[in-house]
N, C-alpha and C positions, 0 to 999 in steps of 0.2 A: 519413640512411639509412632507407628505408622497409621497413617489414615487413607482409607479407601475411598474411591469416588462411588457415589451412589448411581443406580441406573437412571433415576429421574435427573439427577444433575446432569449426567452425561448426554441424555435427550434434549435436555434444556439448552445446553453448549451447543448441540449440532443444530438446533432449530434457530438459534439466535444466529449463529453462522450462516444458514440458509436464508434468512431474514435480511440480514445486511448485505449479502452477494445479490438477491434477487433486486433490493430495492436500488442497489447501485446500478444494476442493468437497467431497470426500467428509467430512473433519473438519467442516465447517459444516454439514452434514446430520445427524451425529451429535450435534453440541454444540448446535446452535441452538436444539431443544426445551427444552434443559435452561436455557438462559440466559433464553429466554422466559419459562419458568416462575419462574424467579428473580426475574427484573424483575416479573412480574405479582404475584407474593408481596409483595414489597418495596411496591408501589404500593397494593395492598389493605391492608396494614398501615397505611401511611401515611395514607389516605383513611379507613379504619376508625377510626383512632385521633381524628381529626380529627371525624368524625361521633359519636363515642362520648363525646367531651369536649361537643360542642354539645348532644346528646341530654341529658347529664346537667345542664347549666345550664338547661334550659328545663323540665325535669322537675319537678313541684311535688311536694313532701314528703306520702307519703300513708302511711296504715297498711298493713300486710299483710293482704291480704284484702278491702279496701275496693273498692268497685266505682261506677265515676263513669260515666254516659252523658251525652256532649254532643250536643245535637241542634242543627242549623241549620235555621231555619224556612224553608220553600218558598217565595221570593219570586219565582218565576220566573212571568211570565204571558206567555201566547202570544197573538199578534196574529192573528186570523182572518182579516183583510182584507189579507193579504200578497200574495195574488196568485190566479189562477183555476188549477184543476187541470185538466190536459189529460190525457185517456185515448188513448194509442197503441194503434194496432193494426198487427200484421205483415202485409205484403201479400206474399202468394205471387208 
C-alpha cells in the first residue's frame, strides 16, 4: 500500500526546517562571541602558565633593588663594496 505526502505536510516540513535554520543562525550570532572569548581566555591561561614557568626557571636569583645591565658588543661590520648606488630620476 503506497502513501503519498500531502501538500500541507510538505509545506509544514519546509517551514520547520527553515525555522530551525534561522534559529541556529540567530543563536550562533548571540553566543559565538561568548564562546570565542571563553576559548581565548583558556588558551591565554594555558600559554601564559607555560611561559611563566619557563621565565621562572631561567631567571637568576637576585636581591630586590639590584640592577644589572647586560651589553651585547656591536660586532656588525658593513661591507662598503657591495654594489653601486644608482640615483633614479622621475620622467614627466
